[in-house]
KOLMI-136515 format. One record per residue: residue in three letters; x, y, z of N, C-alpha, C, O in turn; chain; residue number from 1. Coordinates in Angstrom, 1 decimal. Example, Ala and Ser with C-alpha at 12.3 -4.5 7.8 and 13.67 -1.06 7.14 Angstrom:
@type = ALA; npx = 13.2; npy = -5.7; npz = 7.8; capx = 12.3; capy = -4.5; capz = 7.8; cpx = 13.2; cpy = -3.3; cpz = 7.8; opx = 14.2; opy = -3.3; opz = 8.5; mol = A; seq = 1
@type = SER; npx = 12.8; npy = -2.2; npz = 7.1; capx = 13.7; capy = -1.1; capz = 7.1; cpx = 12.9; cpy = 0.0; cpz = 7.9; opx = 13.4; opy = 1.1; opz = 8.0; mol = A; seq = 2
END
This chain:
@type = MET; npx = 4.4; npy = 67.4; npz = -20.8; capx = 5.7; capy = 67.8; capz = -21.3; cpx = 6.6; cpy = 67.9; cpz = -20.0; opx = 6.2; opy = 68.4; opz = -19.0; mol = A; seq = 1
@type = SER; npx = 7.8; npy = 67.4; npz = -20.2; capx = 8.8; capy = 67.5; capz = -19.1; cpx = 10.0; cpy = 68.3; cpz = -19.7; opx = 10.4; opy = 68.1; opz = -20.8; mol = A; seq = 2
@type = ASN; npx = 10.5; npy = 69.2; npz = -19.0; capx = 11.6; capy = 70.0; capz = -19.5; cpx = 12.6; cpy = 70.3; cpz = -18.4; opx = 12.3; opy = 70.2; opz = -17.2; mol = A; seq = 3
@type = SER; npx = 13.8; npy = 70.5; npz = -18.7; capx = 14.9; capy = 70.9; capz = -17.8; cpx = 15.7; cpy = 72.0; cpz = -18.4; opx = 15.8; opy = 72.1; opz = -19.7; mol = A; seq = 4
@type = ALA; npx = 16.3; npy = 72.8; npz = -17.6; capx = 17.1; capy = 73.9; capz = -18.1; cpx = 18.2; cpy = 74.3; cpz = -17.1; opx = 18.2; opy = 73.8; opz = -16.0; mol = A; seq = 5
@type = LYS; npx = 19.0; npy = 75.2; npz = -17.5; capx = 20.0; capy = 75.8; capz = -16.7; cpx = 19.8; cpy = 77.3; cpz = -16.6; opx = 19.7; opy = 78.0; opz = -17.6; mol = A; seq = 6
@type = GLU; npx = 19.6; npy = 77.8; npz = -15.4; capx = 19.4; capy = 79.2; capz = -15.1; cpx = 20.6; cpy = 80.0; cpz = -15.4; opx = 21.7; opy = 79.6; opz = -14.9; mol = A; seq = 7
@type = ILE; npx = 20.5; npy = 81.1; npz = -16.1; capx = 21.7; capy = 81.9; capz = -16.4; cpx = 21.9; cpy = 83.0; cpz = -15.4; opx = 22.9; opy = 83.8; opz = -15.5; mol = A; seq = 8
@type = GLY; npx = 21.0; npy = 83.2; npz = -14.5; capx = 21.2; capy = 84.2; capz = -13.4; cpx = 20.7; cpy = 85.6; cpz = -13.6; opx = 21.2; opy = 86.5; opz = -12.9; mol = A; seq = 9
@type = LYS; npx = 19.9; npy = 85.8; npz = -14.6; capx = 19.4; capy = 87.2; capz = -14.8; cpx = 18.2; cpy = 87.4; cpz = -13.8; opx = 17.3; opy = 86.6; opz = -13.8; mol = A; seq = 10
@type = GLY; npx = 18.2; npy = 88.5; npz = -13.2; capx = 17.1; capy = 88.8; capz = -12.2; cpx = 17.7; cpy = 89.2; cpz = -10.9; opx = 18.9; opy = 89.5; opz = -10.7; mol = A; seq = 11
@type = ASN; npx = 16.8; npy = 89.1; npz = -9.9; capx = 17.2; capy = 89.6; capz = -8.5; cpx = 17.7; cpy = 88.5; cpz = -7.6; opx = 18.1; opy = 88.8; opz = -6.5; mol = A; seq = 12
@type = TYR; npx = 17.8; npy = 87.3; npz = -8.0; capx = 18.3; capy = 86.2; capz = -7.2; cpx = 19.6; cpy = 85.6; cpz = -7.7; opx = 19.8; opy = 85.6; opz = -8.9; mol = A; seq = 13
@type = SER; npx = 20.4; npy = 85.1; npz = -6.8; capx = 21.6; capy = 84.4; capz = -7.2; cpx = 21.3; cpy = 83.0; cpz = -7.6; opx = 21.5; opy = 82.1; opz = -6.8; mol = A; seq = 14
@type = THR; npx = 20.9; npy = 82.7; npz = -8.9; capx = 20.5; capy = 81.4; capz = -9.3; cpx = 21.4; cpy = 80.9; cpz = -10.4; opx = 21.2; opy = 79.9; opz = -11.0; mol = A; seq = 15
@type = ALA; npx = 22.5; npy = 81.6; npz = -10.7; capx = 23.3; capy = 81.3; capz = -11.9; cpx = 23.9; cpy = 79.9; cpz = -11.8; opx = 24.3; opy = 79.5; opz = -10.7; mol = A; seq = 16
@type = ASP; npx = 24.0; npy = 79.2; npz = -12.9; capx = 24.5; capy = 77.9; capz = -13.0; cpx = 23.8; cpy = 76.8; cpz = -12.2; opx = 24.3; opy = 75.7; opz = -12.0; mol = A; seq = 17
@type = LYS; npx = 22.5; npy = 77.0; npz = -11.8; capx = 21.7; capy = 76.0; capz = -11.2; cpx = 20.8; cpy = 75.4; cpz = -12.2; opx = 20.2; opy = 76.1; opz = -13.1; mol = A; seq = 18
@type = HIS; npx = 20.7; npy = 74.1; npz = -12.1; capx = 19.8; capy = 73.3; capz = -13.0; cpx = 18.4; cpy = 73.1; cpz = -12.3; opx = 18.3; opy = 73.0; opz = -11.1; mol = A; seq = 19
@type = PHE; npx = 17.4; npy = 73.0; npz = -13.2; capx = 16.1; capy = 72.7; capz = -12.6; cpx = 15.3; cpy = 71.9; cpz = -13.6; opx = 15.6; opy = 71.9; opz = -14.8; mol = A; seq = 20
@type = ALA; npx = 14.3; npy = 71.2; npz = -13.1; capx = 13.4; capy = 70.4; capz = -14.0; cpx = 12.0; cpy = 70.6; cpz = -13.5; opx = 11.7; opy = 70.8; opz = -12.4; mol = A; seq = 21
@type = ALA; npx = 11.0; npy = 70.7; npz = -14.5; capx = 9.6; capy = 70.9; capz = -14.2; cpx = 8.7; cpy = 70.3; cpz = -15.2; opx = 9.2; opy = 70.1; opz = -16.4; mol = A; seq = 22
@type = ARG; npx = 7.5; npy = 70.1; npz = -14.8; capx = 6.5; capy = 69.6; capz = -15.8; cpx = 5.6; cpy = 70.7; cpz = -16.2; opx = 5.2; opy = 71.5; opz = -15.4; mol = A; seq = 23
@type = GLN; npx = 5.1; npy = 70.7; npz = -17.4; capx = 4.2; capy = 71.6; capz = -17.9; cpx = 3.2; cpy = 70.9; cpz = -18.9; opx = 3.5; opy = 69.9; opz = -19.5; mol = A; seq = 24
@type = SER; npx = 2.0; npy = 71.5; npz = -19.0; capx = 1.1; capy = 71.0; capz = -20.0; cpx = 0.5; cpy = 72.2; cpz = -20.7; opx = 0.1; opy = 73.2; opz = -20.1; mol = A; seq = 25
@type = HIS; npx = 0.5; npy = 72.2; npz = -22.0; capx = 0.0; capy = 73.3; capz = -22.8; cpx = -1.1; cpy = 72.8; cpz = -23.8; opx = -0.9; opy = 71.8; opz = -24.4; mol = A; seq = 26
@type = TRP; npx = -2.2; npy = 73.6; npz = -23.8; capx = -3.3; capy = 73.2; capz = -24.7; cpx = -3.6; cpy = 74.4; cpz = -25.5; opx = -3.6; opy = 75.6; opz = -25.1; mol = A; seq = 27
@type = PHE; npx = -3.9; npy = 74.2; npz = -26.8; capx = -4.2; capy = 75.3; capz = -27.7; cpx = -5.5; cpy = 75.1; cpz = -28.4; opx = -5.9; opy = 73.9; opz = -28.7; mol = A; seq = 28
@type = ARG; npx = -6.3; npy = 76.2; npz = -28.7; capx = -7.5; capy = 76.1; capz = -29.5; cpx = -7.2; cpy = 76.9; cpz = -30.7; opx = -6.9; opy = 78.1; opz = -30.6; mol = A; seq = 29
@type = VAL; npx = -7.4; npy = 76.3; npz = -31.9; capx = -7.2; capy = 77.0; capz = -33.2; cpx = -8.5; cpy = 77.2; cpz = -33.8; opx = -9.4; opy = 76.3; opz = -33.9; mol = A; seq = 30
@type = LYS; npx = -8.7; npy = 78.4; npz = -34.3; capx = -10.0; capy = 78.8; capz = -35.0; cpx = -9.6; cpy = 79.5; cpz = -36.3; opx = -8.9; opy = 80.6; opz = -36.3; mol = A; seq = 31
@type = GLY; npx = -10.0; npy = 79.0; npz = -37.4; capx = -9.7; capy = 79.7; capz = -38.7; cpx = -8.2; cpy = 79.7; cpz = -39.0; opx = -7.7; opy = 80.7; opz = -39.5; mol = A; seq = 32
@type = ASN; npx = -7.5; npy = 78.6; npz = -38.7; capx = -6.1; capy = 78.6; capz = -38.9; cpx = -5.3; cpy = 79.6; cpz = -38.1; opx = -4.1; opy = 79.9; opz = -38.4; mol = A; seq = 33
@type = LYS; npx = -5.9; npy = 80.1; npz = -37.0; capx = -5.2; capy = 81.0; capz = -36.1; cpx = -5.3; cpy = 80.5; cpz = -34.7; opx = -6.3; opy = 79.9; opz = -34.3; mol = A; seq = 34
@type = LEU; npx = -4.3; npy = 80.8; npz = -33.9; capx = -4.3; capy = 80.4; capz = -32.5; cpx = -5.4; cpy = 81.3; cpz = -31.8; opx = -5.2; opy = 82.5; opz = -31.8; mol = A; seq = 35
@type = ALA; npx = -6.4; npy = 80.7; npz = -31.2; capx = -7.5; capy = 81.5; capz = -30.6; cpx = -7.3; cpy = 81.5; cpz = -29.1; opx = -7.5; opy = 82.6; opz = -28.4; mol = A; seq = 36
@type = GLU; npx = -6.8; npy = 80.4; npz = -28.5; capx = -6.6; capy = 80.4; capz = -27.0; cpx = -5.5; cpy = 79.5; cpz = -26.7; opx = -5.1; opy = 78.6; opz = -27.4; mol = A; seq = 37
@type = HIS; npx = -4.9; npy = 79.7; npz = -25.5; capx = -3.8; capy = 78.9; capz = -25.0; cpx = -4.0; cpy = 78.8; cpz = -23.5; opx = -4.2; opy = 79.7; opz = -22.7; mol = A; seq = 38
@type = TRP; npx = -4.0; npy = 77.5; npz = -23.0; capx = -4.1; capy = 77.2; capz = -21.6; cpx = -2.8; cpy = 76.5; cpz = -21.2; opx = -2.3; opy = 75.7; opz = -22.0; mol = A; seq = 39
@type = ALA; npx = -2.4; npy = 76.7; npz = -20.0; capx = -1.2; capy = 76.0; capz = -19.5; cpx = -1.3; cpy = 75.7; cpz = -18.0; opx = -1.9; opy = 76.5; opz = -17.3; mol = A; seq = 40
@type = THR; npx = -0.7; npy = 74.6; npz = -17.6; capx = -0.5; capy = 74.3; capz = -16.2; cpx = 1.0; cpy = 74.1; cpz = -16.0; opx = 1.7; opy = 73.4; opz = -16.8; mol = A; seq = 41
@type = ARG; npx = 1.5; npy = 74.8; npz = -15.0; capx = 3.0; capy = 74.8; capz = -14.8; cpx = 3.3; cpy = 74.5; cpz = -13.4; opx = 2.5; opy = 74.9; opz = -12.5; mol = A; seq = 42
@type = GLU; npx = 4.4; npy = 73.9; npz = -13.1; capx = 4.9; capy = 73.7; capz = -11.7; cpx = 6.0; cpy = 74.7; cpz = -11.4; opx = 7.1; opy = 74.4; opz = -11.5; mol = A; seq = 43
@type = ASP; npx = 5.6; npy = 75.9; npz = -11.1; capx = 6.5; capy = 76.9; capz = -10.8; cpx = 7.1; cpy = 76.8; cpz = -9.4; opx = 8.3; opy = 77.2; opz = -9.3; mol = A; seq = 44
@type = LEU; npx = 6.4; npy = 76.4; npz = -8.4; capx = 6.9; capy = 76.3; capz = -7.1; cpx = 8.1; cpy = 75.4; cpz = -7.0; opx = 9.1; opy = 75.8; opz = -6.4; mol = A; seq = 45
@type = PRO; npx = 8.0; npy = 74.2; npz = -7.6; capx = 9.2; capy = 73.3; capz = -7.5; cpx = 10.5; cpy = 73.9; cpz = -8.2; opx = 11.6; opy = 73.7; opz = -7.8; mol = A; seq = 46
@type = VAL; npx = 10.2; npy = 74.7; npz = -9.2; capx = 11.4; capy = 75.4; capz = -9.9; cpx = 12.0; cpy = 76.4; cpz = -9.0; opx = 13.2; opy = 76.4; opz = -8.9; mol = A; seq = 47
@type = LEU; npx = 11.2; npy = 77.2; npz = -8.3; capx = 11.7; capy = 78.2; capz = -7.4; cpx = 12.4; cpy = 77.5; cpz = -6.2; opx = 13.4; opy = 78.1; opz = -5.7; mol = A; seq = 48
@type = VAL; npx = 12.0; npy = 76.4; npz = -5.7; capx = 12.6; capy = 75.7; capz = -4.7; cpx = 14.0; cpy = 75.1; cpz = -5.2; opx = 15.0; opy = 75.2; opz = -4.5; mol = A; seq = 49
@type = GLN; npx = 14.0; npy = 74.5; npz = -6.4; capx = 15.2; capy = 74.0; capz = -6.9; cpx = 16.3; cpy = 75.0; cpz = -7.1; opx = 17.5; opy = 74.8; opz = -7.0; mol = A; seq = 50
@type = LEU; npx = 15.8; npy = 76.2; npz = -7.5; capx = 16.8; capy = 77.3; capz = -7.7; cpx = 17.2; cpy = 78.0; cpz = -6.4; opx = 18.1; opy = 78.9; opz = -6.4; mol = A; seq = 51
@type = GLY; npx = 16.6; npy = 77.7; npz = -5.3; capx = 16.9; capy = 78.3; capz = -4.0; cpx = 16.3; cpy = 79.6; cpz = -3.8; opx = 16.7; opy = 80.3; opz = -2.8; mol = A; seq = 52
@type = VAL; npx = 15.3; npy = 80.0; npz = -4.6; capx = 14.6; capy = 81.3; capz = -4.4; cpx = 13.7; cpy = 81.2; cpz = -3.2; opx = 13.5; opy = 82.2; opz = -2.5; mol = A; seq = 53
@type = ILE; npx = 13.0; npy = 80.0; npz = -3.0; capx = 12.1; capy = 79.8; capz = -1.9; cpx = 12.5; cpy = 78.6; cpz = -1.1; opx = 13.0; opy = 77.6; opz = -1.7; mol = A; seq = 54
@type = LYS; npx = 12.5; npy = 78.7; npz = 0.2; capx = 12.8; capy = 77.6; capz = 1.1; cpx = 11.4; cpy = 77.1; cpz = 1.6; opx = 10.6; opy = 77.9; opz = 2.2; mol = A; seq = 55
@type = LEU; npx = 11.2; npy = 75.8; npz = 1.5; capx = 10.0; capy = 75.2; capz = 2.1; cpx = 10.3; cpy = 75.0; cpz = 3.6; opx = 11.4; opy = 74.8; opz = 4.0; mol = A; seq = 56
@type = PRO; npx = 9.2; npy = 75.1; npz = 4.4; capx = 9.4; capy = 75.0; capz = 5.9; cpx = 10.0; cpy = 73.6; cpz = 6.2; opx = 9.6; opy = 72.6; opz = 5.6; mol = A; seq = 57
@type = GLY; npx = 11.0; npy = 73.6; npz = 7.1; capx = 11.6; capy = 72.4; capz = 7.5; cpx = 12.6; cpy = 71.8; cpz = 6.6; opx = 13.0; opy = 70.6; opz = 6.7; mol = A; seq = 58
@type = THR; npx = 13.0; npy = 72.5; npz = 5.5; capx = 14.0; capy = 72.0; capz = 4.6; cpx = 15.2; cpy = 72.9; cpz = 4.5; opx = 15.1; opy = 74.1; opz = 4.8; mol = A; seq = 59
@type = GLN; npx = 16.3; npy = 72.4; npz = 4.1; capx = 17.5; capy = 73.2; capz = 3.8; cpx = 17.8; cpy = 73.2; cpz = 2.3; opx = 17.8; opy = 72.1; opz = 1.7; mol = A; seq = 60
@type = VAL; npx = 18.0; npy = 74.4; npz = 1.8; capx = 18.4; capy = 74.4; capz = 0.4; cpx = 19.9; cpy = 74.6; cpz = 0.3; opx = 20.5; opy = 75.5; opz = 1.0; mol = A; seq = 61
@type = VAL; npx = 20.6; npy = 73.7; npz = -0.4; capx = 22.0; capy = 73.7; capz = -0.5; cpx = 22.5; cpy = 74.4; cpz = -1.7; opx = 23.7; opy = 74.6; opz = -2.0; mol = A; seq = 62
END
């Protein structure tokens, strides 16, 4: 799954009006018509870099 969003700036960082995109994968196991388990892989580091929360070594965040 690929998604993109616009950060509205709630929290401790000045990220308001910044856009980001990230990939995620979600898997579900259903037992007896009920959700029994959920697994996910997410790319959180690229989102934090895109929002300017984290700077990677040797890069400038504008």
